[in-house]
C-alpha positions in Angstrom: 115.0 -44.9 51.7 113.4 -48.0 53.2 114.2 -46.9 56.8 112.3 -43.8 56.1 109.4 -45.9 54.7 109.4 -48.1 57.8 109.3 -45.0 60.1 106.5 -43.4 58.2 104.5 -46.7 58.3 105.1 -47.0 62.1 103.9 -43.5 62.7 100.8 -44.2 60.5 99.9 -47.4 62.3 100.5 -45.8 65.7 98.2 -42.8 64.7 95.5 -45.3 63.8 95.9 -47.2 66.9 95.8 -44.1 69.0 92.3 -43.0 67.3 90.7 -46.4 67.7 89.6 -46.0 71.4 87.9 -42.8 70.5 85.9 -44.7 67.8 85.1 -47.7 69.9 81.5 -46.6 70.5 79.5 -45.1 73.4 79.6 -47.4 76.4 79.1 -50.7 74.7 81.5 -53.6 75.7 83.9 -54.1 73.0 85.1 -57.7 72.3 87.5 -56.9 69.5 90.9 -55.6 70.6 94.4 -54.6 69.2 97.2 -56.0 71.3 100.4 -54.2 71.0 103.4 -56.3 72.0 106.7 -55.3 73.2 109.3 -55.0 70.4 111.6 -57.9 71.3 109.0 -60.6 71.1 107.9 -62.8 68.3 104.3 -61.5 67.4 103.1 -64.7 65.9 104.4 -66.8 68.7 102.7 -64.5 71.3 99.6 -64.5 69.4 99.3 -68.2 69.3 100.2 -68.4 73.0 97.5 -65.8 73.7 95.0 -67.8 71.7 95.5 -70.8 73.9 96.1 -69.1 77.2 93.3 -66.4 77.0 91.0 -67.7 74.3 91.8 -65.0 71.9 90.5 -65.5 68.4 93.4 -64.0 66.5 92.6 -62.8 62.9 95.6 -60.4 62.1 99.1 -60.5 63.1 101.7 -57.7 62.6 105.4 -57.8 62.9 107.0 -54.9 60.9 106.0 -51.4 61.8 104.0 -52.6 64.7 104.4 -55.7 66.8 101.0 -57.0 67.7 97.7 -58.7 66.7 94.1 -58.0 66.4 91.7 -60.6 67.9 88.2 -61.1 69.6 89.0 -61.6 73.3 86.4 -62.6 76.0 85.9 -59.4 77.9 86.5 -61.2 81.2 90.1 -62.1 79.9 91.2 -58.7 78.6 92.6 -57.7 82.0 94.8 -60.8 81.9 96.0 -60.0 78.5 96.9 -56.4 79.6 99.0 -57.8 82.5 100.9 -60.3 80.3 104.6 -59.5 80.4 104.8 -59.4 76.5 102.1 -56.9 76.1 102.7 -53.1 75.8 99.1 -52.1 75.8 95.7 -53.3 74.6 93.0 -51.0 72.9 89.4 -51.7 71.8 89.4 -52.1 68.0 86.9 -49.4 66.8 86.7 -50.8 63.3 83.5 -52.7 62.6 83.9 -56.2 61.1 81.7 -56.3 57.9 81.2 -60.1 58.1 
């Protein structure tokens, strides 16, 4: 039962992540990103490392259905984050922050 729930949650999260780039806006430079990490890494440890190494301002870390984090990352550092060996992929976060 719980395995089925985790699988459904993973599919739901991946569906949302796949839709985000389409919602990211029309041509504007995004500075909020979702960073999806490889499954074997500790998402909190990598998020902390990226905060230091790439000046990522991490505000959410996920470690169950999805391994990754959401952060504001300087646009000139995004390519470095994408090239990091712990990262599977990086997408622009299309959800507007209400604050």
